[in-house]
C-alpha positions as semicolon CSV with decimal commas, in nm:
position;residue;x (nm);y (nm);z (nm)
1;M;2,482;2,076;0,161
2;I;2,851;1,987;0,101
3;I;2,903;1,661;-0,086
4;S;3,215;1,470;0,010
5;K;3,462;1,334;-0,242
6;N;3,371;0,976;-0,155
7;T;3,005;1,057;-0,208
8;K;3,075;1,198;-0,553
9;I;3,277;0,889;-0,645
10;F;2,993;0,666;-0,525
11;L;2,731;0,850;-0,724
12;I;2,942;0,847;-1,040
13;L;3,026;0,476;-1,016
14;F;2,672;0,387;-0,918
15;S;2,529;0,572;-1,218
16;I;2,782;0,427;-1,464
17;I;2,726;0,068;-1,358
18;L;2,348;0,102;-1,365
19;V;2,365;0,248;-1,714
20;V;2,589;-0,038;-1,828
21;L;2,358;-0,298;-1,678
22;T;2,048;-0,139;-1,825
23;V;2,199;-0,096;-2,172
24;G;2,326;-0,453;-2,163
25;A;1,982;-0,579;-2,071
26;I;1,813;-0,379;-2,347
27;V;2,064;-0,491;-2,612
28;Y;2,032;-0,853;-2,513
29;T;1,653;-0,834;-2,502
30;N;1,633;-0,681;-2,848
31;K;1,874;-0,942;-2,993
32;H;1,682;-1,233;-2,844
33;K;1,319;-1,153;-2,913
34;G;1,105;-1,465;-2,895
35;V;1,340;-1,667;-2,674
36;D;1,309;-1,739;-2,303
37;E;1,456;-1,422;-2,160
38;S;1,468;-1,574;-1,813
39;Q;1,788;-1,737;-1,943
40;V;1,965;-1,402;-1,987
41;I;2,325;-1,395;-1,864
42;I;2,481;-1,055;-1,803
43;E;2,833;-1,157;-1,905
44;D;2,912;-0,826;-2,073
45;A;2,802;-0,612;-1,779
46;M;2,915;-0,810;-1,476
47;Q;3,103;-1,115;-1,615
48;M;2,866;-1,345;-1,426
49;N;2,816;-1,693;-1,570
50;I;2,507;-1,836;-1,406
51;S;2,254;-2,085;-1,540
52;S;1,882;-2,026;-1,579
53;L;1,656;-1,884;-1,313
54;D;1,374;-2,086;-1,165
55;S;1,064;-2,085;-1,380
56;T;0,749;-2,291;-1,372
57;A;0,601;-2,095;-1,664
58;T;0,588;-2,247;-2,010
59;M;0,605;-2,097;-2,355
60;E;0,227;-2,129;-2,366
61;D;0,196;-1,886;-2,076
62;T;-0,014;-1,600;-2,212
63;I;-0,031;-1,383;-1,899
64;K;0,041;-1,025;-2,002
65;G;0,229;-0,755;-1,819
66;L;0,092;-0,414;-1,729
67;S;0,088;-0,054;-1,839
68;L;0,087;0,240;-1,600
69;E;-0,272;0,312;-1,706
70;D;-0,402;-0,023;-1,577
71;V;-0,605;-0,060;-1,258
72;Y;-0,656;-0,338;-1,004
73;Y;-0,881;-0,423;-0,715
74;V;-0,821;-0,472;-0,344
75;N;-0,983;-0,805;-0,262
76;G;-1,251;-0,882;-0,003
77;L;-1,026;-1,031;0,266
78;T;-1,026;-0,894;0,618
79;Y;-0,779;-0,980;0,891
80;T;-0,701;-0,923;1,256
81;Y;-0,377;-0,975;1,447
82;K;-0,331;-1,233;1,720
83;S;-0,050;-1,263;1,975
84;S;0,080;-1,579;2,140
85;E;0,403;-1,740;2,261
86;K;0,614;-2,034;2,159
87;N;0,890;-2,151;2,390
88;G;0,887;-1,812;2,558
89;V;0,918;-1,621;2,229
90;S;0,635;-1,378;2,151
91;M;0,458;-1,414;1,816
92;T;0,224;-1,176;1,636
93;Y;0,051;-1,288;1,317
94;P;-0,254;-1,213;1,102
95;V;-0,569;-1,424;1,100
96;I;-0,753;-1,380;0,772
97;D;-1,128;-1,388;0,723
98;G;-1,371;-1,321;0,440
99;L;-1,323;-1,622;0,209
100;N;-1,632;-1,821;0,118
101;N;-1,426;-2,139;0,117
102;G;-1,368;-2,217;0,486
103;D;-1,123;-2,498;0,413
104;V;-0,896;-2,273;0,206
105;Q;-0,918;-2,001;0,472
106;R;-0,823;-2,240;0,754
107;N;-0,538;-2,383;0,549
108;I;-0,390;-2,037;0,483
109;N;-0,417;-1,937;0,851
110;E;-0,250;-2,261;0,957
111;Q;0,036;-2,218;0,711
112;I;0,111;-1,866;0,836
113;V;0,154;-1,996;1,192
114;Q;0,345;-2,301;1,071
115;K;0,591;-2,074;0,890
116;I;0,676;-1,891;1,212
117;N;0,692;-2,213;1,414
118;K;0,930;-2,368;1,163
119;V;1,177;-2,081;1,209
120;L;1,147;-2,081;1,589
121;D;1,195;-2,459;1,600
122;S;1,507;-2,450;1,382
123;N;1,849;-2,521;1,532
124;N;1,972;-2,200;1,370
125;F;1,729;-1,996;1,575
126;K;1,780;-2,194;1,897
127;N;2,158;-2,164;1,873
128;N;2,167;-1,794;1,786
129;S;1,876;-1,633;1,970
130;D;1,865;-1,446;2,300
131;N;1,604;-1,292;2,529
132;S;1,533;-1,013;2,281
133;A;1,399;-1,258;2,021
134;Y;1,046;-1,226;1,881
135;A;0,849;-1,295;1,562
136;A;0,606;-1,062;1,385
137;A;0,412;-1,131;1,066
138;S;0,202;-0,880;0,874
139;V;-0,009;-0,866;0,559
140;V;0,174;-0,660;0,296
141;G;0,000;-0,769;-0,024
142;N;-0,377;-0,814;-0,044
143;F;-0,496;-0,754;-0,399
144;S;-0,638;-0,934;-0,701
145;D;-0,678;-1,288;-0,566
146;V;-0,343;-1,313;-0,388
147;L;-0,212;-1,265;-0,036
148;S;0,145;-1,190;0,074
149;V;0,256;-1,211;0,438
150;K;0,594;-1,074;0,547
151;V;0,752;-1,234;0,854
152;Y;1,030;-1,078;1,061
153;V;1,212;-1,288;1,318
154;K;1,456;-1,116;1,550
155;F;1,719;-1,366;1,661
156;N;1,921;-1,144;1,891
157;E;2,018;-0,782;1,948
158;N;2,238;-0,781;1,638
159;F;2,058;-1,000;1,388
160;G;1,716;-1,057;1,237
161;K;1,581;-1,219;0,921
162;Y;1,285;-1,168;0,690
163;Y;1,072;-1,447;0,547
164;G;0,765;-1,454;0,327
165;V;0,463;-1,675;0,276
166;N;0,244;-1,607;-0,026
167;F;-0,086;-1,757;-0,140
168;R;-0,333;-1,766;-0,423
169;L;-0,678;-1,725;-0,270
170;D;-0,883;-1,946;-0,499
171;N;-0,725;-2,268;-0,371
172;G;-0,472;-2,168;-0,102
173;E;-0,167;-2,289;-0,296
174;R;0,166;-2,115;-0,242
175;I;0,294;-1,864;-0,496
176;K;0,645;-1,898;-0,644
177;T;0,879;-1,618;-0,749
178;S;0,831;-1,714;-1,114
179;D;0,461;-1,639;-1,076
180;L;0,543;-1,272;-1,021
181;F;0,673;-1,218;-1,375
182;T;0,567;-1,285;-1,731
183;Y;0,724;-1,578;-1,914
184;N;0,952;-1,358;-2,127
185;A;1,067;-1,129;-1,844
186;P;1,446;-1,074;-1,832
187;K;1,451;-1,186;-1,469
188;R;1,828;-1,209;-1,439
189;N;1,876;-0,854;-1,557
190;I;1,605;-0,730;-1,324
191;L;1,754;-0,915;-1,029
192;T;2,113;-0,808;-1,099
193;V;2,036;-0,439;-1,137
194;N;1,826;-0,432;-0,821
195;A;2,072;-0,642;-0,621
196;Y;2,337;-0,385;-0,703
197;K;2,111;-0,098;-0,599
198;S;2,006;-0,271;-0,277
199;F;2,352;-0,388;-0,168
200;A;2,533;-0,068;-0,263
201;L;2,325;0,130;-0,017
202;G;2,454;-0,095;0,260
203;Y;2,807;0,033;0,205
204;Y;2,714;0,397;0,224
205;T;2,790;0,567;0,556
206;A;2,761;0,918;0,698
207;E;3,124;0,976;0,600
208;G;3,065;0,863;0,245
209;L;3,126;0,535;0,064
210;S;3,290;0,258;0,265
211;N;3,614;0,115;0,124
212;E;3,456;-0,231;0,154
213;F;3,226;-0,136;-0,134
214;Y;3,496;-0,169;-0,397
215;T;3,608;-0,517;-0,291
216;N;3,279;-0,672;-0,177
217;I;2,992;-0,546;-0,395
218;D;3,056;-0,773;-0,696
219;S;3,101;-1,072;-0,467
220;D;2,778;-0,993;-0,284
221;I;2,581;-0,977;-0,607
222;L;2,737;-1,292;-0,749
223;N;2,670;-1,491;-0,432
224;F;2,309;-1,373;-0,418
225;L;2,248;-1,468;-0,782
226;L;2,413;-1,808;-0,733
227;D;2,199;-1,871;-0,425
228;Y;1,889;-1,763;-0,616
229;N;1,973;-1,988;-0,907
230;N;2,032;-2,283;-0,672
231;G;1,694;-2,235;-0,505
232;K;1,835;-2,090;-0,183
233;V;1,651;-1,758;-0,219
234;A;1,307;-1,902;-0,170
235;E;1,188;-1,635;0,073
236;F;1,005;-1,334;-0,069
237;S;0,705;-1,110;-0,021
238;F;0,535;-0,849;-0,235
239;T;0,318;-0,543;-0,205
240;P;0,126;-0,364;-0,484
241;M;0,440;-0,150;-0,522
242;Y;0,744;-0,378;-0,498
243;I;0,887;-0,728;-0,457
244;E;1,139;-0,819;-0,184
245;L;1,368;-1,122;-0,200
246;Y;1,538;-1,239;0,122
247;R;1,859;-1,432;0,182
248;E;2,054;-1,454;0,512
249;G;1,963;-1,109;0,633
250;K;2,003;-0,948;0,290
251;T;1,710;-0,800;0,098
252;V;1,678;-0,717;-0,270
253;K;1,390;-0,480;-0,346
254;I;1,241;-0,455;-0,696
255;E;1,008;-0,165;-0,778
256;M;0,735;-0,310;-0,999
257;K;0,655;0,014;-1,184
258;D;1,005;0,011;-1,334
259;Y;0,926;-0,324;-1,501
260;A;0,551;-0,288;-1,561
261;E;0,545;-0,481;-1,890
262;Y;0,697;-0,786;-1,718
263;I;0,486;-0,790;-1,399
264;A;0,226;-1,069;-1,401
265;I;0,115;-1,105;-1,038
266;Y;-0,170;-0,857;-1,078
267;N;-0,321;-1,060;-1,363
268;R;-0,211;-1,418;-1,303
269;F;-0,453;-1,504;-1,022
270;K;-0,779;-1,327;-1,088
271;S;-1,090;-1,540;-1,066
272;S;-1,403;-1,363;-0,944
273;S;-1,555;-1,174;-0,655
274;N;-1,743;-1,494;-0,567
275;L;-1,441;-1,592;-0,358
276;Y;-1,539;-1,343;-0,087
277;S;-1,824;-1,335;0,162
278;D;-1,857;-0,956;0,157
279;T;-1,820;-0,805;-0,188
280;D;-1,873;-0,454;-0,046
281;K;-1,515;-0,471;0,084
282;I;-1,372;-0,505;-0,266
283;V;-1,218;-0,177;-0,385
284;K;-1,209;-0,152;-0,762
285;G;-1,037;0,084;-1,001
286;V;-0,718;0,143;-0,800
287;P;-0,418;0,240;-1,019
288;V;-0,158;-0,037;-1,039
289;F;0,159;0,011;-0,830
290;A;-0,030;0,228;-0,580
291;K;-0,117;0,088;-0,237
292;R;-0,441;0,148;-0,052
293;Q;-0,444;0,199;0,324
294;T;-0,526;-0,101;0,543
295;S;-0,722;-0,138;0,866
296;V;-1,006;0,087;0,753
297;L;-1,380;0,061;0,808
298;F;-1,461;0,160;0,451
299;D;-1,252;0,226;0,141
300;L;-1,373;0,388;-0,180
301;Y;-1,153;0,476;-0,475
302;E;-1,366;0,555;-0,776
303;K;-1,267;0,693;-1,113
304;V;-1,604;0,834;-1,214
305;N;-1,469;0,954;-1,547
306;D;-1,140;1,070;-1,696
307;S;-1,147;1,391;-1,491
308;C;-1,342;1,302;-1,176
309;I;-1,195;1,083;-0,901
310;L;-1,314;1,006;-0,548
311;D;-1,065;0,897;-0,279
312;I;-1,243;0,821;0,049
313;Y;-1,166;0,636;0,371
314;I;-1,368;0,584;0,688
315;L;-1,134;0,498;0,976
316;K;-1,156;0,432;1,346
317;S;-1,011;0,718;1,547
318;G;-0,685;0,636;1,721
319;N;-0,846;0,734;2,051
320;E;-1,073;0,433;2,025
321;R;-0,894;0,129;2,161
322;E;-1,193;-0,106;2,156
323;N;-1,344;-0,251;1,841
324;F;-1,685;-0,123;1,740
325;S;-1,984;-0,339;1,832
326;Q;-2,223;-0,475;1,572
327;R;-2,473;-0,201;1,663
328;E;-2,205;0,064;1,614
329;M;-2,108;-0,089;1,280
330;D;-2,474;-0,068;1,173
331;V;-2,471;0,306;1,254
332;I;-2,142;0,347;1,066
333;N;-2,300;0,178;0,765
334;N;-2,591;0,424;0,787
335;F;-2,342;0,711;0,772
336;K;-2,163;0,542;0,482
337;H;-2,482;0,511;0,280
338;D;-2,579;0,872;0,352
339;F;-2,229;0,986;0,261
340;I;-2,229;0,800;-0,070
341;A;-2,567;0,948;-0,156
342;K;-2,421;1,295;-0,109
343;M;-2,147;1,211;-0,358
344;K;-2,393;1,214;-0,647
345;D;-2,347;1,587;-0,701
346;I;-1,968;1,559;-0,706
347;K;-1,993;1,275;-0,957
348;K;-2,154;1,517;-1,201
349;E;-1,844;1,734;-1,196
350;K;-1,553;1,741;-1,442
351;G;-1,199;1,832;-1,341
352;I;-1,228;1,735;-0,973
353;Y;-1,022;1,512;-0,744
354;Y;-1,210;1,468;-0,418
355;S;-1,043;1,328;-0,103
356;N;-1,200;1,268;0,238
357;Y;-1,064;1,088;0,544
358;V;-1,347;1,034;0,791
359;N;-1,249;0,949;1,152
360;V;-1,507;0,777;1,372
361;S;-1,510;0,817;1,751
362;R;-1,753;0,762;2,037
363;G;-1,914;1,051;2,224
364;R;-2,211;1,184;2,421
365;Q;-2,466;1,445;2,319
366;D;-2,734;1,564;2,564
367;G;-2,692;1,248;2,770
368;E;-2,716;1,023;2,467
369;D;-2,452;0,795;2,315
370;V;-2,345;0,907;1,968
371;L;-2,084;0,829;1,706
372;I;-1,890;1,132;1,587
373;F;-1,780;1,142;1,222
374;T;-1,504;1,395;1,160
375;E;-1,452;1,459;0,790
376;N;-1,110;1,576;0,671
377;E;-1,201;1,691;0,325
378;A;-0,978;1,820;0,046
379;F;-1,045;1,867;-0,321
380;L;-0,893;1,996;-0,639
381;K;-1,124;2,173;-0,884
382;T;-0,968;2,261;-1,215
383;L;-1,051;2,287;-1,583
384;E;-1,119;1,951;-1,742
385;K;-0,836;1,997;-1,993
386;D;-0,589;2,060;-1,708
387;F;-0,698;1,772;-1,488
388;Q;-0,455;1,508;-1,615
389;Q;-0,143;1,707;-1,531
390;Y;-0,259;1,744;-1,170
391;Y;-0,364;1,380;-1,149
392;N;-0,025;1,268;-1,281
393;K;0,144;1,448;-0,990
394;I;-0,086;1,276;-0,741
395;L;-0,031;0,938;-0,904
396;E;0,346;0,982;-0,906
397;A;0,334;1,045;-0,532
398;E;0,106;0,742;-0,485
399;R;0,367;0,521;-0,650
400;D;0,669;0,659;-0,466
401;I;0,789;0,389;-0,226
402;L;0,980;0,650;-0,026
403;N;0,639;0,785;0,081
404;E;0,493;0,441;0,145
405;D;0,435;0,501;0,517
406;Y;0,259;0,834;0,465
407;T;-0,110;0,764;0,511
408;G;-0,252;1,102;0,413
409;S;-0,411;1,184;0,081
410;R;-0,151;1,235;-0,191
411;I;-0,360;1,532;-0,302
412;D;-0,153;1,727;-0,049
413;I;0,149;1,721;-0,281
414;L;-0,031;1,982;-0,491
415;D;0,014;2,353;-0,427
416;E;-0,213;2,480;-0,151
417;D;-0,351;2,746;-0,384
418;D;-0,498;2,471;-0,602
419;L;-0,685;2,304;-0,314
420;S;-0,981;2,367;-0,091
421;K;-1,001;2,194;0,247
422;G;-1,249;2,162;0,527
423;V;-1,307;1,983;0,856
424;F;-1,668;1,893;0,937
425;E;-1,826;1,701;1,224
426;T;-2,146;1,498;1,209
427;K;-2,303;1,302;1,494
428;Y;-2,520;0,992;1,462
429;S;-2,747;0,876;1,744
430;M;-2,687;0,527;1,876
431;E;-3,054;0,507;1,968
432;T;-3,204;0,590;1,629
433;G;-2,904;0,503;1,414
434;R;-2,950;0,827;1,225
435;E;-2,794;1,171;1,218
436;Y;-2,836;1,351;1,548
437;V;-3,043;1,668;1,516
438;N;-3,075;1,922;1,797
439;E;-3,435;2,002;1,878
440;P;-3,502;2,375;1,816
441;E;-3,625;2,597;2,097
442;D;-3,989;2,716;2,077
443;D;-3,883;3,077;2,011
444;E;-3,632;2,979;1,745
445;P;-3,723;2,949;1,376
446;E;-3,763;2,603;1,232
447;P;-3,453;2,480;1,048
448;S;-3,460;2,547;0,676
449;D;-3,442;2,278;0,414
450;E;-3,166;2,481;0,254
451;L;-2,807;2,367;0,305
452;D;-2,625;2,532;0,594
453;E;-2,494;2,851;0,434
454;S;-2,179;2,858;0,644
455;R;-2,086;2,508;0,533
456;Q;-2,145;2,597;0,171
457;T;-1,919;2,897;0,166
458;S;-1,640;2,844;0,417
459;S;-1,379;2,588;0,498
460;P;-1,036;2,595;0,664
461;R;-0,764;2,785;0,485
462;P;-0,485;2,545;0,390
463;T;-0,180;2,573;0,613
464;D;0,184;2,523;0,520
465;E;0,160;2,170;0,653
466;P;-0,051;1,914;0,463
467;I;-0,347;1,762;0,639
468;S;-0,249;1,404;0,703
469;S;-0,477;1,118;0,771
470;P;-0,443;0,890;1,072
471;T;-0,154;0,650;1,091
472;D;-0,197;0,287;1,187
473;L;-0,124;0,194;1,548
474;G;-0,016;-0,144;1,669
475;N;-0,376;-0,232;1,745
476;N;-0,480;-0,141;1,389
477;S;-0,647;0,176;1,512
478;P;-0,542;0,491;1,326
479;E;-0,410;0,789;1,517
480;P;-0,619;1,105;1,472
481;S;-0,455;1,393;1,291
482;E;-0,448;1,749;1,416
483;M;-0,654;1,975;1,198
484;P;-0,641;2,355;1,164
485;E;-0,914;2,581;1,295
486;P;-1,173;2,673;1,029
487;T;-1,123;3,001;0,844
488;Q;-1,226;3,130;0,504
489;S;-1,154;2,887;0,220
490;P;-0,947;2,978;-0,087
491;T;-1,118;2,977;-0,422
492;P;-1,035;2,655;-0,610
493;T;-0,914;2,668;-0,966
494;G;-1,197;2,676;-1,218
495;N;-1,567;2,727;-1,162
496;I;-1,768;2,488;-0,950
497;T;-2,107;2,449;-1,111
498;T;-2,239;2,207;-0,850
499;Q;-2,202;2,267;-0,477
500;V;-1,945;2,022;-0,338
501;Y;-2,003;2,090;0,032
502;F;-2,294;1,922;0,190
């Protein structure tokens, strides 16, 4: 690839300024240990004289930041999406469920709708919108005991704006930007560096760096910081991976893992699992700054020990447009319990990362209604002493926001020679609720209690393309992935002492 002269200039300037900002932040931080670092002014780096950032925290705030080794939990909330209209403008928004406190739950749901209505009722929207206008809100952060909803309102063909509405789940109160960080976080430095990164990309074109960059970038950053300081950048949302601040169509994105020791939102609002009506939906032990997939029937991420990890989803097949009935959910739960029981052998292993994406679809077998469970299994088996280096690669991919929309297992970033994969299909009878078993013919031998030999010894050979899990559709139903035809499996690294196929 040929890099243009403008591109080279951009990369050099971009790197130099980021280094200056970072060094300036570090020097200031080290010189002012023990003071309120939210007051930091980057005069040396950018010559910006701005007063203190907003902060509701006090010096008695003892909430700690994070390390990359910390874990979190996905809370017990569930949600569906509802569509309606207001003054001819279509609206889509989440309706949350799963809180024990009905009053708090109703209050949060009402505030989400009120947020959209407030924008659509504003003179700004009425004066600048056209027939292409719509509003769409989605859950982007749903962990610890917090909820973040991102709202996009399209005004017209050429303009749209993002908004955010964020809640603590114990009492339904709104979360402020200062709640995201520890008391001593150098917020101004964090905001300035990331404003530069975010805005600079807007000046980059296919031909290289726009000439407007040189005259406008400092002004853009200064205006954003002034607006933030004056309380005009009140709109934000957050995921387990990053924070986004919104102002007049501009967005500043802050990757949390880059500032782990100053991130407090994971720890600030943690009460107990008693907040939720179904504690089975809580997923514990997830690495911080990694996001779990949403709209799933079952989610299990379990770090059994330092060298054994399970990464499992059960999802509705994208072919299924209708929600499962209560009877079908009972059958799915039967499969889930059977599946978990089969995991006991894998949990005895060392040096194994096990991934399985199970797609559920409806079907017929011998004139009987059945549910079909298609397992997309992949696992790494290595020596215990080598496990961490493989796991670090997987975790790095989990935390990469550029791969945020990829819904497959990050195990696929490993070399194919290190993995074994398989696709298996199991059917459960809707009549009995249990696994469907074909009746043997009279002249055929009775089935053995031994495991199916073919399933023990063979699985699909990995292809050049990773096996990806379903992607979410607009109706929250994942799209099924195309899987390769079964062939002989490669031999995984290390020796498997316990059979992992079942």
